[in-house]
C-alpha positions, 0 to 999 in steps of 0.5 A, a space after each residue: 776525424 780524418 785518418 788514412 793508412 797508405 798500405 798494410 802488410 800482407 803476410 799476416 801476423 804469423 806469416 799465414 800467406 807465406 806458408 799458404 803460397 809455399 804449400 800451393 807452389 809445392 802442390 800441397 794445397 789448391 788455388 781455392 785454398 790459397 785464395 781462401 787464406 788471402 781473403 781471410 787476411 784481407 778481411 782481418 786487415 780491413 776490419 782491424 782498420 775499421 774497428 780502429 776508426 780509420 776513415 780512409 782504408 786502402 784496398 788493392 794493397 794486398 798481393 799474392 806476390 808484388 803490387 807492381 806485378 799486380 799492376 803489370 797483370 792489370 795492364 796485360 803487359 805479359 812478356 811473350 815468353 810466358 805464352 799468355 794468350 789473352 783473357 784474365 791472367 791466371 795464377 800459373 802465368 802470374 807466378 811464372 812471371 814472378 818465379 820463372 818455371 822449368 822452361 822460362 826465367 822469371 822477370 827481373 827483380 830489384 829493390 823498391 826504392 831504398 827499402 829491403 822490399 823487391 818488386 818485379 820489374 815490368 818489361 815493356 817495348 813499342 810492341 806490347 799490346 796492353 789490355 785490361 787483364 786483371 780485375 783485382 782492384 775492382 774485385 777487392 773493392 767489392 769484397 771489402 764493400 760486401 763486408 760493409 767497409 768502403 775502401 780507397 782502391 790503390 793503383 800504382 800511378 801510370 807515370 811511376 809504373 812506366 818509370 819503374 819499368 825497363 825496356 824488354 829484351 831486344 828493345 833499344 835501351 834508349 827506348 822512351 818508356 814514357 812514350 807508352 803513356 797513351 797506350 796504358 791510360 785507356 786501361 786506367 780509365 776502364 779500371 776507374 770507370 769500373 770502380 766508380 760503377 762499384 761505388 768507389 768515392 776515392 781512388 789513390 794513385 801511388 806515384 813514389 817516383 815524384 820524390 826522385 830528381 826528375 828531368 823536366 820531360 819526366 815531370 811534364 809526363 805527370 801533368 800530361 797524364 793526369 790532364 788526360 785522365 781528368 775527365 774520367 776522374 770526374 766525380 771521384 776524389 783522387 789522392 796522389 800519394 808519395 813516400 820515402 823522401 822529400 818532394 823536390 821544390 820544382 816537383 811540388 809546384 807541378 804536383 800541386 797544380 795537377 788537374 782533377 786531384 783532390 788531395 796529396 799525400 806526403 812523407 813528413 817523417 823522412 820529408 822534413 823539407 816537404 813540410 817547409 814547402 807546405 808551410 810556404 804554400 798549399 792549394 786552399 781547396 785540396 786535402 793534405 794527407 800528412 804522413 806523420 806516423 813512420 811506416 818504415 820503423 818500429 818506434 812508437 810515435 812521439 805523439 806530442 811532437 806529431 800533434 804539434 806538427 799537425 796543429 801547425 799544418 791545420 793553420 795552413 790547410 784548414 781543419 776540414 782538409 787535413 788527414 792524418 796518415 802514415 809516411 808510407 805503406 806499413 808493408 815495411 814494418 812488422 805486423 803486430 806487437 801483441 804477438 811479441 811475448 818475449 820482449 821485456 816490458 820497458 823495450 816493448 813500451 818504446 815500440 809500435 808495429 803496423 797494428 799499433 801505428 793504426 791506433 796512433 794515426 787514429 789517436 792523432 786524428 781524434 786529438 786534432 778534432 778535440 777528442 784527445 785521449 789524455 791517458 794514451 798520450 801520457 803513456 806515450 810520453 812516459 815511454 819516450 822519457 824512459 827510452 831517453 834516460 835508460 842506461 841500457 841505451 848508452 855505452 860511453 866506451 863504444 861512443 868514444 871509440 866510434 867518434 875516434 874513427 872519423 879522422 882516419 881513412 882506414 885503408 889497407 896498407 898495400 894496393 889491391 894488385 899487390 895483395 892479390 899476388 900475395 894471396 895467389 901465392 898462398 892460395 894457388 887458385 886456378 884461373 876462373 876460381 869457383 865458389 858459392 856465396 855462403 849459405 846452402 839449403 836450410 832443410 826442415 831437419 836443420 831448422 828443427 835442430 836449431 828450434 829445439 836447441 833454442 827451446 832447450 829441448 836438446 843439449 849443446 853437445 847434441 846441437 854441435 854434433 848435428 851442425 858439425 854433421 851438416 857442415 861435413 856434408 856440405 864440405 864433402 859435397 863441394 869437394 865432390 863438385 870440385 869447387 875451389 873456395 868452399 863455404 861451411 853452408 851456414 847451418 847454424 844461422 837463422 838469418 844473415 843479420 839476426 845471427 850476428 845481432 843475437 851476439 852483439 850488445 844493443 840489439 833486441 829480437 822479436 818472435 813474429 816481427 816478420 817483414 816481406 822481402 819478396 814473394 813469400 820470403 820474409 825477414 825478421 829485422 833485429 831492433 838496434 836500440 842501443 850502442 853496439 859492441 861485440 862481447 865475444 867471438 861469433 863465428 870463429 868456432 864454426 869456421 875453424 871447424 869447417 876449415 879443419 875438414 878440408 885442405 881447400 880454402 874455407 871462407 869465413 862468412 860475416 855480414 858487413 856493418 852497412 847491411 846489418 844497419 840497413 836490414 835492422 830496425 835502427 834506433 832513431 835517436 842518433 845519426 845512422 852513420 854513428 850506429 854503423 861505425 859502432 857495428 864496423 868496430 864489432 865486425 873488425 874484432 871478428 875479422 881479426 879473430 878469424 885471421 888469427 884462427 888461420 882463416 885466409 879468406 873472409 867474406 864480409 857481405 854488403 848485400 844492402 849497400 846500394 839499398 841504403 842510398 838516399 833517393 835524392 842525389 844531394 844526399 848520396 855522397 855523404 851516405 856513400 862516404 860513411 858506408 864505404 868507410 864503415 866497410 874499410 874499417 872492418 878489414 883495414 888491419 889484416 895481412 896482405 895474404 888474407 883475402 877479403 871478399 864481399 857480396 852484393 845482390 839485387 840492385 842497380 850498381 852501375 851508378 855507384 861502381 866507383 864507391 864499390 871500387 873504393 871499398 877496396 875489397 880483394 874480391 867482390 861477388 855481385 848479382 848479375 844474371 837476373 838483372 839481364 847482365 846489366 852490371 856488365 854494361 858498366 865495364 863495357 863503358 870503360 870502367 877499369 876494375 882491378 880487383 877480383 870480381 864474380 858477377 853471378 852466373 845463374 839466378 838462385 831465386 828461381 827453381 830453374 836449373 841452368 845448363 853448363 852451356 848457358 853458364 859458359 855463355 854467361 862466362 864468355 860474355 863476362 870475359 868480353 869485358 873483364 880480364 880472365 885473371 880477375 874473374 870468379 865464377 859463382 851463383 847470384 846469391 846464397 843457396 839457402 832458399 833452394 832445395 838440394 835437388 836443384 843446388 847439386 845439378 846447378 853447381 855441377 853445371 857451373 863447375 863444368 862450365 868454368 872448366 870448359 872455359 879454362 880449357 878454351 883459354 888454355 888452348 887459346 894461349 
């Protein structure tokens, strides 16, 4: 009964690691206390898998921040600015790389493929002196072994590691990162040797870049790297694991021919074409780790359908060589359904979180071995039948309205330059207008008030009074700082998606369905189980209240349809674009109600637009077409004088800049500072952008406070490629996770920098 899990969530069923990390960063607990929490979590994860009957249990998938950063530590690839002088990398250097510190900025963070998880991007160049500087992989293997559990240590594969890196500052952008393969393989060999000595019999190399459209020299790098590693892998079983998409046909041929490899893991949930490749030929002496249980979503597996797939594969690869697995790491799903006490019984029967997916994997492996649990399979079939027939899933009126959208383009009637002129007459903004992205710090008191209101411990009147006081404080602060376009700070919101989902039909919510986004930051994605509509206005009350407190423009703050979709667990019984159109219609109603209430600036955040981009180029244009169309639907009916903003964060936007322009927003604010101002390069290369744009001037994910000179320098770099009449000045992202003692000086410096440049521009004329 061969079963395997690619990886598992780290935060703990009730975010135990999050709270320990934040206590450690705040100096409230020691490093030993943090490590004790981590060790207890690892132990419980391994024991859970062992007790469920999983044969191939992963180790080294646990992390205190990020698995790619762990690999960087293993290779000793620490950028010089962190002052590391060799030896085993300690927590101070590790967390400085992840978060920055008072004197140096953090490393770049970007999305892990098309997920909402962020990884820390390695910074590499020809002068990096690699050394074996973190023994975490071996230590955790030994830790599990001491508990009586033999695990499969997991490493980021050497080629994917390099392909996911970037040239360090000062290194030519054209530098070939793959040229470093010969320098990092000796360290991989050391790690492998230590794992063998410790008793490991299997090792897993995660090579997720194999699902991308690779160039021939990149594909050759895999052949060369594993040929070179092969002698040191002798005596070990080696698994190459891929996930998130189909493996291209040419890549499949290359991968299945790699030397020294025992098995291959494929995502057969998103990778349906890979299934055809396997059916057309699979090496007879290799193991197939078949990822038939979805690691990206929370729906219960259709066990009968998966078993049928597995039986077909068994005929191709043989009973002894087939291993039942997850499609990817369960890192991307919630931890345990047992902790959900508020979901109704019917809906709960449709779901499976990470802990339940382990049970599904093992149930399929047992069934394949002739030990089918008939009761478990029957219960699963009943749940699937109930979901298909449930009246709560379908709303015919919504289905018809969404279907009717497809024939039209849904653009605003006037072009953006004419709209900006009309808006400027109404808003009278200075050159280089300043604004923030939306949220202000969420204090403990604020969270307590929301919690007590939800638990009915305080009245609605008391709740409204508290939130009104907070909004008033945020408005006054922005006026004191002399920010031009204000926000209300979002004190009433728990999360930018959950807040809206709670007010839309077709959504359900968990209590502990947390998923790691980066570091200690977790999100709790809503579950879209049915057709989506908006029963009543969602934000008009708070936005109108905030606007009444100031004469300056107050942004109405909304989350866009694509972001709500991509940051939710989405129903898998209809195409994603149909669900997105339904959400777009709901947001359109809200936009028009805000406009009627006198809100003249409305921000519709599409932070996750890039994140949903399919990994294979052949599928990207279809996605971008419906994603951009969904955004345009939300605001196609507003007047020219209503200014529509959108915001995007932490992604590589350069390859989709034409789709961003096609969104036809009046102003776009976009992450820029943490990604080393990569965004500006697209404008240097001649892309013309006529709408308003605010590339972020400082990184809000670090506690570091930038000086006004530093921000002014950033603005000047922007002015070298963008016209001053379209440029906005704003932080990279929302301020929710920061403290007021960081926010106030940072925003003060930002406004000072904008005023300084305005003066310079005035004198230049």
